[in-house]
N, C-alpha and C positions, 0 to 999 in steps of 0.2 A: 105300397110304399117301402123303400129300402130302408132297413135300420143302422143307424149310423152311430159309433159311440165318439163322441168327441172328448179329447182329453183336455182338462181344464188345469192342470198342475203342471208347475215348472219341471219338466224331465230333467233337466240338465242338473237341477239341484239336486234331485233324487240321486242320480249317478254320482255326485260330486261326494257323497258320503260313502261310496264302494272304494273299497282300498284299491289300490292302482295296480297293475299289472307286472310282474317282475321284467326286467330288460331282457330283450330277446337274444340268447346266444347265438354266436356266430354259425353254430353247428346247424341250424334251422335251415338256413339257406345256402345255395351254392356259392361257391368261390365269386362268381362274376358279379353277386349283389350283394356280398358280405360289408364291404365298406359303406353302402348305402343303409343298410337296413340293420345290422347288427349293433346291439347295444341300445336299441330304442325299445319304446313302448309307448301305450296309450295314443295320444293325438301325434305325438311325433314320430312314430312306426307308422300310423294311419297317412300322415302327408308323405313320408319316403315311400310308402307303397304306391300312392297316387303318381307320383313323379316317375318312379321306377317301371311301372308296369302301364303306365297310361297307352290305350291304342294310337297307333300313329295314323291308320287310316280306318274309316268305318264305311262299308259298302254294303251293310246287311249281307243278305244270302245271295247278292249277286255273284255269279261265277262258281257258287257252290254246287259240287258233285259228288255226292257220297250217298250211303244209306245211313239213315237215323232210325232209333226206336222211337216209337209214338208210346210212350209209358200209358197215356190215357185211354187207349184201346188194346194195347198189347200188339201193335202190328209194327212191321218194319216197313219205314216209307223212304222211297229212292228219289234223290233230290238230283235234276241233271241240269247243270249249268244253271242254276238259280230257279228251276222251274220246278214246281212241286206238282203230284199226282192231283187228278180232279177230286175236288172236295177237301183238299188240304192247303194249308196256307203257313205262314210263320205265326207261331204264337210267341208269348212272351212270359218270363217267370215273374219279374217285377214290372208291374203296368207303368208303362211311361205316362200314363193318364195322371198319375199320382203328383207329377212335377206340373206345377201351375204354369209355367212359361214355356216358351219354345226359344232355343237358343242354341243355333247351329254351329257356335263356336264351344257350349259346353255342355249345360245341363241337360237338354232333352235328347243328346245323341245318344242314350242309352235304348233308343227305339231303333237303333241301326246296329247296336254292338250284338256279335255273334254269342258273347258270354252269357248272353241274356236270351237268345231266341232257341225256342224247340219247335219241332214239327207239331200242328195240332189241326183237328179237323174244323171246318169253319162253325159247325153246331158246338163244338167244345170252347172254342174261343169265346162264342157269344155266352155260353153258360158261365165260364170263369170270368170274364169280363175284367174288372179291376179289384174284385172282391179280395179280402184277407185271407191268408192261408191259415188254418188252424184245425179244429176240432170239431166236426159238425154232430151236433146232437139230435137234432130233427131234419132229418134230409127230405129235401123238395125235388132232387134229382141223384141217383145213384146207379152205379155201375159196378161191375166186378173190380174196378181199378180205382174209381175216385167218386167224390160225392160233392153236391151244394147243397147248403141249408141253412139252419139257425146253429148258431153256437154262442157260447157268451165270452165277453171281454171285460174284466173288472166287475163281473158280477151282472152284466146287462147285455140282453140279447142282441145279435148282428147277424148280418149275413156272411158266412164264411164258405170257404171250399175246402176239402181236405184233398190234398195232392195224392197222387199214386204212391204207395210205399216206397217203391224203387226210386221214386224221384225227389226224395225229402231232403235228402243229404245234400244234392245238387240244388234244390231250393234253397236251402241255407246259405250255402257257398255262394250263390248268385247276388242274395242279398248282402251279404257281407261286402261283395265285391262292388254291387250298386251304391251302397252307402259311402263307401271309401271313394269310389272313382268319381261319384257324381253326387257330392253335395250339393243341396239346395237352400234356396233363402226362404221359400215357403212350399207346402204340400197341400194337395186337398184334403179335407177332414176325414178322408178312408186312409190316406197316406198317414195323416199323424198316428193315427192307432196303431202303426207299425214301426213308422221313421221318427227322426227327429231332425231338425236344421242345424243342431250343434252337436259337437264330438259328446258322448259315441255314438251319435246317430240312428239311434234306437230307442223306442217307448221300452217301457219295463216290460210289456206284452211280447214286443218284437224280441228282444233280448233274450227272453227265458225261451221261448219257442225255439229261434234258429239256434241257440248254442246247445239245446237238447238234441235237436234233430242232428247237428253236425257231430256229435258224439254218438248217437244212435246209429247213424248211417255213415260210415266212413267212405272216402273216396273209393270208386270202384274202377275197374280196367276201362268202362266206358266212358267214365269221364274223363280219365288222363288221356284218353285217346283222342276225343274231342278238344280237350283244353290245348295239346300239342297242334291241332288242326288249327284251331283259332288263333294261335300264337303265330305260325307261320302265315295266315291270310291277314291279320289285324296288327302284327308287329307287338302284340300284347296280350298274353292268355289272360287266367284267370289265377292269380297267386294263390288263393285260398284252396285252390283244386295242386295247384303245383307243389306248395308247401302248406300242407294243412295244419300244421303247428301254429300258422301265423293267426289263427281266429284266436289261441290262447293268451295272445300279447297285445291284442288291441282293446 
């Protein structure tokens, strides 16, 4: 039986006691976004980011032709016109299963958003499933790149996966993007351990983990190249990759 930790405290109340972020200076973003984003912070900035960067079209990997790195195996994966090599498929960073409803006009489109998709083997997709990211203390599966097993949240055991180290910064920035772009009215119990329905959209555990990873693993050239490709295909990339400083102001 999977171990789940269910939050029983009002997380929004916890975060209300945290000092607000400073307003974002105009120098953080390019000229094209200054009027809509500069001078904002907190939920106001979050709402402005959603409006400014929301994708115009979501086709998943349809039509995608490029080579991508699978950090779960260390291999390079060639995708041709949306087709993956044998044994591969499109995996997710943030599990769409955490959203408890399907709304093609909004909440569950994250399953088709390229900012959230990565190449993974079918076996690794199954192992990762909709587990929370974090530190695995007792591995049940491990490779040279990542592991699945038992970790601790709020002092209680739960199932976690430790992403490949090379992917942790992108994981953090994908979660920032997902929380801002696809806010939800309700999550699954596992989702609630990481995210929240109200601003600032993360549990205490999620906020601490992702802010730390975003600082420890800054944006890479690989991430920047992928962000530019996604922006061209969807009409909106990940602003937390393009303007990494944004995470300091939400």
